[in-house]
N, C-alpha and C positions, 0 to 999 in steps of 0.2 A: 881561692876562688871556687865558687859553687860549681860542681861538675856539669850541671846543665848550662851555666853561663860559659864555662870553658869550652864546651862542645860548640856552642854558637860562635864564640870568638874564633875557634879553630876553623870552622866552616867559612867564616868571613875572611880569615887569613888566607885560606886556600884560594878563594876567589880573587882577592886582591893581589896575591903573589902570581897568579896565572895571567893576570891582565896587565898590559902595558899602560893602562890608564884607569883612573877612577874619576867619575864625575858625581858631584853632590847636587841633587835636584830638590828644590823646595816644592813639596806637594800639598801645601796648605790650601784647603778649600776645594780640592779635587774630589769629584765623585768616584765611585767604584768603576763606573763605565768609562770615565775619562782616564783613570789610572790603567785600566785594561787596554785602552786605546794606545796610551803611551808605551806600555809594554809591548804591544803588537808592532808599533813603529820601530822600537828598539830591536826587537827580534829580527825584523826585516833588515836592519842595519848590522846584524851580527853582534848585538850587545844584549845584556840582561839588566833588568832593574829590580833591586831588592830593597826591602825596608828592614832596617835593624835599628836598635837603640843606638843613639849617637855615641854613648860611652863604649859600647861594644865595638863599634867601628873605629873609634879613636884607638882602642887597644889593639885591634887587628892591624891598623895602619902603622902603629908604633912598632909592633912585633915584626912587621914586614920590612922595617927599616926605611919607610917612606917619610917625607916631611910632614910635620904636624899641621893639620888643618882644623884642629879642634876649635879654634876661635870662630870658625864659620859654621860649625855644626850646632845650630840652635833651631829649635822648633821641629817641624815635621820634615825630615830629610830622607830621601830615598837615594840609593847609591847605584850608579851605572858602571858596570864593568863589561869587558869584552875581550876577545882574543884577536880582533882584526883592526879595522880602521876607526880611529878615534874621531876622524872628521865626519864619518857617516853617523856615528852615535851622537855627536854634538849637533849635527844637522837635524836629526830626528827629534832631539829635545827642543831645538830652537823652533822648528816647524810646528811641533805640537803646542809649544807655548804661545806662538802667534795665534794659532787657531783657537786655543782655549783661554783667551783673554789674559795672557801672562801667567797662567797657572802652570806649574811644572817648569819653572825657569831654573837654569843652571846657576848655582851659587859659587862653586869653586871646583877646581879639578886638579888632578895630579897626572902629569904626563912625563914618563921617563925620569921620574924622581924630582921633577920641578913642579912648583905650585903655579896654577893658572887661576887668575881671577875671572869673574864672569865675562868681562870684556874679551879676554883672550880666548875663552871657550867659544864666544860668539864669532871671533875671527876664524877659529878652526871650522866652525859650522859653515862659513862662507867659502871655504876652500873647495875646489873641485874634488870629486871622488878620486880614489887611488887610480882607478882605471883611466879616468880622464887625464890625470897628471902623467901617467905612463905613456899615453897616446901622444900628449904634447911633447914629452921628452923624446919619444921616438921620431916625431916630426922634426924636432930641432937637430937630432943626430943625422937624419937622412938629408936635410937641407943642403949641406955642402956637396954631397955626392950627386944630388940631383942637378945642382947648378953646374958642377964640373961636367956631367954628362951632356947637358944642353950646350955648353961651350964647345966641347969636343965635336958634337954632332953638327953644329951650325955651319962651318965651312962647307961640308959635304952637302948639306941641305941647300945652302945658297947656290952652289954650283949646279945642283939639280934644278933649281928654279930658273936659273939663267938658261940652261940647255932647253928646258921645257918651253920657256918663253920664245927662244929662238926657233924651236921646232914648230910651235903654234903660229908663229908669225910668218913662216914661209909657206 
């Protein structure tokens, strides 16, 4: 392999290996301004968008030991990687695609070694953020303790209300 090509593939391999996910996005018909806007949204979500030849990315994905998505890599494809929340990145892509008349739509993805089709990526985009999910989990964990506390406090509170009513009535 040409040393220049090897350098590019190694850089892509490094990005793919450091990321728990890879999303392939079709950027056909996007203007430079729109592409910059997509990159900005992804940056806010903790992800990056890079353009590389599909053959280079196929090689990097293969060398990383990830499943082959080569059949989906046709045309103008950009690749989204990140170190954080895949849901935030998928949401940024989906929101941008809605705003830009379906430009920049996710084609396929890889998450934790599994291939995701475009519908599964859309489902990820609809999930709440990591922080919201953690808050919901904390609420579920605290619910039984809160109910127990209310149950334990109720007899004393009922007695206090009866005494107060008796006192107010006299």
